[in-house]
N, C-alpha and C positions, 0 to 999 in steps of 0.2 A: 393525540400524540403531542408530546412536549419536545420541541426542537432541542432544548438544552440537554435533556436526558438522552435523546437520540445521539447527539454529538458526543456526550460523555461515554455512552456505550460503544460507539464507533471508535473512540479514542482508545478504550481498553482493548478492543479487538485488534486495532492497529498496532498497539504496543506489543502485544504477543506476536503478531505477524512480523513486526520490525525486529524483534529478537531473533526469530527464525531467519529473517533476511540477513541480519548481521552474521549469524553463524554460517549461512551459505556463502556470503561474501568472503569470510575468512577461509572457508574451504577452497573456494575458487582461487583466491589470491595466494594461497599457500602452495599452489601447483596442481591440485586435482582438476581434471577437466570440467567436472560438474558435481554438484552436491547430490546426496541421495534423493531419489524420486519422491519418497514419502515426505521428506522435509519440504521439498519444493511444492508439493501438493497441499500440505498443511498450511504453508505460508500463503499460497494463492487462495485457498478456501477461506481462511480467516480474513484476509484483506478484502476479498470479494463480498463477504458478508457485511463487513463494515461499510464498504462503498455502496452496497445495495441499500443499506439503512439510510445513508446520507442522501443518496439520489431520491429515494422515496420521500424523505422528509423535505428535501428541497422542492420537489414537485407538488407536494400536498400542503404542508403547513408553512413552508418557507424556512430558510436558514439565514443567519446574518451574512453580510457580504463576504467577510473573510472565510467563512465556512463554504460559501458557494465557490470561491476561487480554489479552495482546497479540494472540493469535489472535482473540479475540472482537472486539477493536477493529478489527483488520484486516478481519474479515468485515463489520463495520458500514461501514468506509471503502469496501470493495469494493461494497457495495450502493449507497452514495452515488455512487461512480464510474460504476457501471452506469446509474444513473438519469440522471446528467449526460450520459452518452454517448447513451443511447436517447431521452431526452426533449428534449435540447437540441442536442447536436453533430450527430446524424444528421438532425435536422430543420432544420439550418442556422439555429437560433435562438441568440442570444447566451447564453453560459453565465452564470447568476446569480453574481455575485462572492461573495455571502454563502455560497452553497452550495459554491463552490470552496474558500472558507476553512474551512468546517466539515469538508469532506472531507479537506483537508490537515491540519487540526488533529487530527482523530481518528487519521489515519495516523501523524502525528509522535509522538503520545503512545504509540501502539502500538509504533512503532519504538524509542522510548526505553526502554520496558518490556522489549522483546526484548533490547536491548543490555544493560540492567541484569541480565537473566537470564543472558546469556552471560558477562558479566564477574564475576558473583557466584557462578557455579557452576564448580567445578573441572572441568577437562577430563578 
């Protein structure tokens, strides 16, 4: 397993997940109580696939330090996303805008660190 290729694959998956996350944020901040369930599930599954790849690589072949920090942030963002889904979305309660922002902020910082790791490490 090549850590650089795993990081790149995860970054592609996270890019698609981030697009879905941005769409969901626009939906929520435009006044709807929550986005469609299918979009939330797609977002979560893509992000979970990427984080699973990164965790596996970190525990087996190792990742650069920036990528390791990104993994920790992605795990925190995943916990926040799971909380949003289970405590609000599935109970048909409006998603708290502040928590959506915190979830997104942590994920964006993790994504930027992952990209920094990818572009600063030779292939």
